[in-house]
PyMOL CGO cylinders between C-alpha atoms (Angstrom):
from pymol import cmd
from pymol.cgo import CYLINDER

trace = [
    CYLINDER, -0.07, -1.31, 24.25, -1.47, -4.85, 23.90, 0.3, 1, 1, 1, 1, 1, 1,
    CYLINDER, -1.47, -4.85, 23.90, 1.52, -7.21, 23.82, 0.3, 1, 1, 1, 1, 1, 1,
    CYLINDER, 1.52, -7.21, 23.82, 0.26, -9.61, 21.10, 0.3, 1, 1, 1, 1, 1, 1,
    CYLINDER, 0.26, -9.61, 21.10, -0.67, -6.72, 18.82, 0.3, 1, 1, 1, 1, 1, 1,
    CYLINDER, -0.67, -6.72, 18.82, 2.59, -4.90, 19.55, 0.3, 1, 1, 1, 1, 1, 1,
    CYLINDER, 2.59, -4.90, 19.55, 4.60, -7.95, 18.47, 0.3, 1, 1, 1, 1, 1, 1,
    CYLINDER, 4.60, -7.95, 18.47, 3.07, -7.59, 14.99, 0.3, 1, 1, 1, 1, 1, 1,
    CYLINDER, 3.07, -7.59, 14.99, 2.86, -3.80, 14.87, 0.3, 1, 1, 1, 1, 1, 1,
    CYLINDER, 2.86, -3.80, 14.87, 6.49, -3.09, 15.75, 0.3, 1, 1, 1, 1, 1, 1,
    CYLINDER, 6.49, -3.09, 15.75, 7.58, -4.95, 12.62, 0.3, 1, 1, 1, 1, 1, 1,
    CYLINDER, 7.58, -4.95, 12.62, 5.21, -2.84, 10.53, 0.3, 1, 1, 1, 1, 1, 1,
    CYLINDER, 5.21, -2.84, 10.53, 6.64, 0.35, 12.07, 0.3, 1, 1, 1, 1, 1, 1,
    CYLINDER, 6.64, 0.35, 12.07, 10.33, -0.51, 12.10, 0.3, 1, 1, 1, 1, 1, 1,
    CYLINDER, 10.33, -0.51, 12.10, 10.82, -3.49, 9.79, 0.3, 1, 1, 1, 1, 1, 1,
    CYLINDER, 10.82, -3.49, 9.79, 11.35, -1.37, 6.68, 0.3, 1, 1, 1, 1, 1, 1,
    CYLINDER, 11.35, -1.37, 6.68, 14.42, 0.38, 8.12, 0.3, 1, 1, 1, 1, 1, 1,
    CYLINDER, 14.42, 0.38, 8.12, 16.72, -2.59, 7.82, 0.3, 1, 1, 1, 1, 1, 1,
    CYLINDER, 16.72, -2.59, 7.82, 17.40, -2.86, 11.54, 0.3, 1, 1, 1, 1, 1, 1,
    CYLINDER, 17.40, -2.86, 11.54, 18.96, -6.03, 12.83, 0.3, 1, 1, 1, 1, 1, 1,
    CYLINDER, 18.96, -6.03, 12.83, 16.93, -7.90, 15.46, 0.3, 1, 1, 1, 1, 1, 1,
    CYLINDER, 16.93, -7.90, 15.46, 18.60, -6.18, 18.45, 0.3, 1, 1, 1, 1, 1, 1,
    CYLINDER, 18.60, -6.18, 18.45, 18.33, -2.71, 16.87, 0.3, 1, 1, 1, 1, 1, 1,
    CYLINDER, 18.33, -2.71, 16.87, 14.68, -3.28, 16.00, 0.3, 1, 1, 1, 1, 1, 1,
    CYLINDER, 14.68, -3.28, 16.00, 13.89, -4.32, 19.57, 0.3, 1, 1, 1, 1, 1, 1,
    CYLINDER, 13.89, -4.32, 19.57, 15.72, -1.31, 21.01, 0.3, 1, 1, 1, 1, 1, 1,
    CYLINDER, 15.72, -1.31, 21.01, 14.04, 1.21, 18.67, 0.3, 1, 1, 1, 1, 1, 1,
    CYLINDER, 14.04, 1.21, 18.67, 10.63, -0.40, 19.18, 0.3, 1, 1, 1, 1, 1, 1,
    CYLINDER, 10.63, -0.40, 19.18, 11.00, -0.40, 22.98, 0.3, 1, 1, 1, 1, 1, 1,
    CYLINDER, 11.00, -0.40, 22.98, 11.98, 3.27, 23.00, 0.3, 1, 1, 1, 1, 1, 1,
    CYLINDER, 11.98, 3.27, 23.00, 9.07, 4.21, 20.75, 0.3, 1, 1, 1, 1, 1, 1,
    CYLINDER, 9.07, 4.21, 20.75, 6.61, 2.17, 22.81, 0.3, 1, 1, 1, 1, 1, 1,
    CYLINDER, 6.61, 2.17, 22.81, 7.70, 3.91, 25.98, 0.3, 1, 1, 1, 1, 1, 1,
    CYLINDER, 7.70, 3.91, 25.98, 7.17, 7.33, 24.35, 0.3, 1, 1, 1, 1, 1, 1,
    CYLINDER, 7.17, 7.33, 24.35, 3.68, 6.29, 23.27, 0.3, 1, 1, 1, 1, 1, 1,
    CYLINDER, 3.68, 6.29, 23.27, 2.94, 4.94, 26.76, 0.3, 1, 1, 1, 1, 1, 1,
    CYLINDER, 2.94, 4.94, 26.76, 4.00, 8.32, 28.22, 0.3, 1, 1, 1, 1, 1, 1,
    CYLINDER, 4.00, 8.32, 28.22, 1.81, 10.21, 25.73, 0.3, 1, 1, 1, 1, 1, 1,
    CYLINDER, 1.81, 10.21, 25.73, -1.19, 8.00, 26.50, 0.3, 1, 1, 1, 1, 1, 1,
    CYLINDER, -1.19, 8.00, 26.50, -0.73, 8.59, 30.21, 0.3, 1, 1, 1, 1, 1, 1,
    CYLINDER, -0.73, 8.59, 30.21, -0.45, 12.35, 29.71, 0.3, 1, 1, 1, 1, 1, 1,
    CYLINDER, -0.45, 12.35, 29.71, -3.50, 12.41, 27.45, 0.3, 1, 1, 1, 1, 1, 1,
    CYLINDER, -3.50, 12.41, 27.45, -5.46, 10.46, 30.06, 0.3, 1, 1, 1, 1, 1, 1,
    CYLINDER, -5.46, 10.46, 30.06, -6.35, 7.22, 28.30, 0.3, 1, 1, 1, 1, 1, 1,
    CYLINDER, -6.35, 7.22, 28.30, -3.27, 5.51, 29.70, 0.3, 1, 1, 1, 1, 1, 1,
    CYLINDER, -3.27, 5.51, 29.70, -4.54, 6.11, 33.23, 0.3, 1, 1, 1, 1, 1, 1,
    CYLINDER, -4.54, 6.11, 33.23, -7.39, 3.62, 32.73, 0.3, 1, 1, 1, 1, 1, 1,
    CYLINDER, -7.39, 3.62, 32.73, -7.33, -0.15, 33.05, 0.3, 1, 1, 1, 1, 1, 1,
    CYLINDER, -7.33, -0.15, 33.05, -7.51, -2.31, 29.96, 0.3, 1, 1, 1, 1, 1, 1,
    CYLINDER, -7.51, -2.31, 29.96, -11.15, -3.09, 30.72, 0.3, 1, 1, 1, 1, 1, 1,
    CYLINDER, -11.15, -3.09, 30.72, -12.01, 0.60, 31.13, 0.3, 1, 1, 1, 1, 1, 1,
    CYLINDER, -12.01, 0.60, 31.13, -10.30, 1.52, 27.86, 0.3, 1, 1, 1, 1, 1, 1,
    CYLINDER, -10.30, 1.52, 27.86, -12.29, -1.10, 25.96, 0.3, 1, 1, 1, 1, 1, 1,
    CYLINDER, -12.29, -1.10, 25.96, -15.52, -0.09, 27.71, 0.3, 1, 1, 1, 1, 1, 1,
    CYLINDER, -15.52, -0.09, 27.71, -14.95, 3.53, 26.63, 0.3, 1, 1, 1, 1, 1, 1,
    CYLINDER, -14.95, 3.53, 26.63, -14.20, 2.43, 23.07, 0.3, 1, 1, 1, 1, 1, 1,
    CYLINDER, -14.20, 2.43, 23.07, -17.29, 0.24, 22.90, 0.3, 1, 1, 1, 1, 1, 1,
    CYLINDER, -17.29, 0.24, 22.90, -19.44, 3.09, 24.19, 0.3, 1, 1, 1, 1, 1, 1,
    CYLINDER, -19.44, 3.09, 24.19, -18.02, 5.39, 21.50, 0.3, 1, 1, 1, 1, 1, 1,
    CYLINDER, -18.02, 5.39, 21.50, -18.71, 2.84, 18.76, 0.3, 1, 1, 1, 1, 1, 1,
    CYLINDER, -18.71, 2.84, 18.76, -22.25, 2.33, 20.02, 0.3, 1, 1, 1, 1, 1, 1,
    CYLINDER, -22.25, 2.33, 20.02, -22.79, 6.10, 19.98, 0.3, 1, 1, 1, 1, 1, 1,
    CYLINDER, -22.79, 6.10, 19.98, -21.45, 6.35, 16.41, 0.3, 1, 1, 1, 1, 1, 1,
    CYLINDER, -21.45, 6.35, 16.41, -23.79, 3.56, 15.34, 0.3, 1, 1, 1, 1, 1, 1,
    CYLINDER, -23.79, 3.56, 15.34, -26.77, 5.26, 16.99, 0.3, 1, 1, 1, 1, 1, 1,
    CYLINDER, -26.77, 5.26, 16.99, -25.95, 8.58, 15.33, 0.3, 1, 1, 1, 1, 1, 1,
    CYLINDER, -25.95, 8.58, 15.33, -25.45, 6.97, 11.92, 0.3, 1, 1, 1, 1, 1, 1,
    CYLINDER, -25.45, 6.97, 11.92, -28.76, 5.09, 12.11, 0.3, 1, 1, 1, 1, 1, 1,
    CYLINDER, -28.76, 5.09, 12.11, -29.59, 3.86, 8.60, 0.3, 1, 1, 1, 1, 1, 1,
    CYLINDER, -29.59, 3.86, 8.60, -28.10, 6.84, 6.75, 0.3, 1, 1, 1, 1, 1, 1,
    CYLINDER, -28.10, 6.84, 6.75, -25.36, 6.03, 4.24, 0.3, 1, 1, 1, 1, 1, 1,
    CYLINDER, -25.36, 6.03, 4.24, -23.14, 8.76, 5.77, 0.3, 1, 1, 1, 1, 1, 1,
    CYLINDER, -23.14, 8.76, 5.77, -23.23, 10.58, 9.08, 0.3, 1, 1, 1, 1, 1, 1,
    CYLINDER, -23.23, 10.58, 9.08, -24.83, 13.77, 7.78, 0.3, 1, 1, 1, 1, 1, 1,
    CYLINDER, -24.83, 13.77, 7.78, -26.91, 12.34, 4.95, 0.3, 1, 1, 1, 1, 1, 1,
    CYLINDER, -26.91, 12.34, 4.95, -26.45, 11.03, 1.46, 0.3, 1, 1, 1, 1, 1, 1,
    CYLINDER, -26.45, 11.03, 1.46, -22.93, 12.31, 0.74, 0.3, 1, 1, 1, 1, 1, 1,
    CYLINDER, -22.93, 12.31, 0.74, -19.77, 12.00, 2.84, 0.3, 1, 1, 1, 1, 1, 1,
    CYLINDER, -19.77, 12.00, 2.84, -18.43, 15.01, 4.70, 0.3, 1, 1, 1, 1, 1, 1,
    CYLINDER, -18.43, 15.01, 4.70, -15.36, 15.78, 6.83, 0.3, 1, 1, 1, 1, 1, 1,
    CYLINDER, -15.36, 15.78, 6.83, -17.12, 14.01, 9.70, 0.3, 1, 1, 1, 1, 1, 1,
    CYLINDER, -17.12, 14.01, 9.70, -17.13, 10.82, 7.64, 0.3, 1, 1, 1, 1, 1, 1,
    CYLINDER, -17.13, 10.82, 7.64, -13.44, 11.16, 6.87, 0.3, 1, 1, 1, 1, 1, 1,
    CYLINDER, -13.44, 11.16, 6.87, -12.70, 11.41, 10.58, 0.3, 1, 1, 1, 1, 1, 1,
    CYLINDER, -12.70, 11.41, 10.58, -15.06, 8.64, 11.67, 0.3, 1, 1, 1, 1, 1, 1,
    CYLINDER, -15.06, 8.64, 11.67, -13.85, 6.32, 8.93, 0.3, 1, 1, 1, 1, 1, 1,
    CYLINDER, -13.85, 6.32, 8.93, -10.26, 6.72, 10.10, 0.3, 1, 1, 1, 1, 1, 1,
    CYLINDER, -10.26, 6.72, 10.10, -11.22, 5.29, 13.47, 0.3, 1, 1, 1, 1, 1, 1,
    CYLINDER, -11.22, 5.29, 13.47, -13.61, 2.64, 12.19, 0.3, 1, 1, 1, 1, 1, 1,
    CYLINDER, -13.61, 2.64, 12.19, -11.12, 1.42, 9.56, 0.3, 1, 1, 1, 1, 1, 1,
    CYLINDER, -11.12, 1.42, 9.56, -8.39, 1.09, 12.17, 0.3, 1, 1, 1, 1, 1, 1,
    CYLINDER, -8.39, 1.09, 12.17, -10.67, -1.25, 14.08, 0.3, 1, 1, 1, 1, 1, 1,
    CYLINDER, -10.67, -1.25, 14.08, -12.14, -3.22, 11.19, 0.3, 1, 1, 1, 1, 1, 1,
    CYLINDER, -12.14, -3.22, 11.19, -9.34, -3.62, 8.67, 0.3, 1, 1, 1, 1, 1, 1,
    CYLINDER, -9.34, -3.62, 8.67, -5.98, -3.86, 10.42, 0.3, 1, 1, 1, 1, 1, 1,
    CYLINDER, -5.98, -3.86, 10.42, -6.18, -7.57, 11.12, 0.3, 1, 1, 1, 1, 1, 1,
    CYLINDER, -6.18, -7.57, 11.12, -5.86, -7.49, 14.90, 0.3, 1, 1, 1, 1, 1, 1,
    CYLINDER, -5.86, -7.49, 14.90, -8.52, -9.21, 16.95, 0.3, 1, 1, 1, 1, 1, 1,
    CYLINDER, -8.52, -9.21, 16.95, -9.57, -6.90, 19.77, 0.3, 1, 1, 1, 1, 1, 1,
    CYLINDER, -9.57, -6.90, 19.77, -12.69, -6.40, 21.86, 0.3, 1, 1, 1, 1, 1, 1,
    CYLINDER, -12.69, -6.40, 21.86, -13.39, -3.29, 19.75, 0.3, 1, 1, 1, 1, 1, 1,
    CYLINDER, -13.39, -3.29, 19.75, -13.33, -5.29, 16.52, 0.3, 1, 1, 1, 1, 1, 1,
    CYLINDER, -13.33, -5.29, 16.52, -15.67, -7.85, 18.06, 0.3, 1, 1, 1, 1, 1, 1,
    CYLINDER, -15.67, -7.85, 18.06, -18.00, -5.08, 19.19, 0.3, 1, 1, 1, 1, 1, 1,
    CYLINDER, -18.00, -5.08, 19.19, -18.10, -3.20, 15.90, 0.3, 1, 1, 1, 1, 1, 1,
    CYLINDER, -18.10, -3.20, 15.90, -19.05, -6.43, 14.16, 0.3, 1, 1, 1, 1, 1, 1,
    CYLINDER, -19.05, -6.43, 14.16, -22.23, -6.43, 16.30, 0.3, 1, 1, 1, 1, 1, 1,
    CYLINDER, -22.23, -6.43, 16.30, -23.16, -3.03, 14.83, 0.3, 1, 1, 1, 1, 1, 1,
    CYLINDER, -23.16, -3.03, 14.83, -24.20, -3.89, 11.26, 0.3, 1, 1, 1, 1, 1, 1,
    CYLINDER, -24.20, -3.89, 11.26, -24.78, -0.29, 10.19, 0.3, 1, 1, 1, 1, 1, 1,
    CYLINDER, -24.78, -0.29, 10.19, -21.29, 0.76, 11.30, 0.3, 1, 1, 1, 1, 1, 1,
    CYLINDER, -21.29, 0.76, 11.30, -19.66, -2.20, 9.62, 0.3, 1, 1, 1, 1, 1, 1,
    CYLINDER, -19.66, -2.20, 9.62, -21.60, -1.51, 6.40, 0.3, 1, 1, 1, 1, 1, 1,
    CYLINDER, -21.60, -1.51, 6.40, -20.55, 2.14, 6.68, 0.3, 1, 1, 1, 1, 1, 1,
    CYLINDER, -20.55, 2.14, 6.68, -16.90, 1.12, 6.90, 0.3, 1, 1, 1, 1, 1, 1,
    CYLINDER, -16.90, 1.12, 6.90, -17.27, -1.15, 3.89, 0.3, 1, 1, 1, 1, 1, 1,
    CYLINDER, -17.27, -1.15, 3.89, -19.09, 1.59, 1.95, 0.3, 1, 1, 1, 1, 1, 1,
    CYLINDER, -19.09, 1.59, 1.95, -16.39, 4.18, 2.66, 0.3, 1, 1, 1, 1, 1, 1,
    CYLINDER, -16.39, 4.18, 2.66, -13.64, 1.71, 1.86, 0.3, 1, 1, 1, 1, 1, 1,
    CYLINDER, -13.64, 1.71, 1.86, -15.25, 0.80, -1.45, 0.3, 1, 1, 1, 1, 1, 1,
    CYLINDER, -15.25, 0.80, -1.45, -15.88, 4.42, -2.38, 0.3, 1, 1, 1, 1, 1, 1,
    CYLINDER, -15.88, 4.42, -2.38, -12.39, 5.73, -1.63, 0.3, 1, 1, 1, 1, 1, 1,
    CYLINDER, -12.39, 5.73, -1.63, -10.03, 2.78, -1.60, 0.3, 1, 1, 1, 1, 1, 1,
    CYLINDER, -10.03, 2.78, -1.60, -11.36, 0.24, -4.10, 0.3, 1, 1, 1, 1, 1, 1,
    CYLINDER, -11.36, 0.24, -4.10, -8.85, -0.78, -6.72, 0.3, 1, 1, 1, 1, 1, 1,
    CYLINDER, -8.85, -0.78, -6.72, -9.87, -0.98, -10.33, 0.3, 1, 1, 1, 1, 1, 1,
    CYLINDER, -9.87, -0.98, -10.33, -9.44, -4.26, -12.12, 0.3, 1, 1, 1, 1, 1, 1,
]
cmd.load_cgo(trace, "trace")
């Protein structure tokens, strides 16, 4: 829901459909309102911006504490927990948006290294 991020993200979501500028804005606005409604219904949308980021930072800190110095959350090999956690960590570290969550995760070296390790293991391209 962050305006600067939305300005970039809406083009990622809708730019490939060949909409003209007015159509893109209309489709994006409708979609954004649906997401806003879902977030409110789910509960997260009922919090202030500061509260949302505080909750996210607390979650990242808890993940970091649970990970400790292990390569993966449950030991030496990745599990379904890692697939889930990586989905969230990657969407903070690698999407190219500067947010308070990205800044925070960069202060957690084990979580950042974990993200890099998972990315290398599953998404590295051969050369």
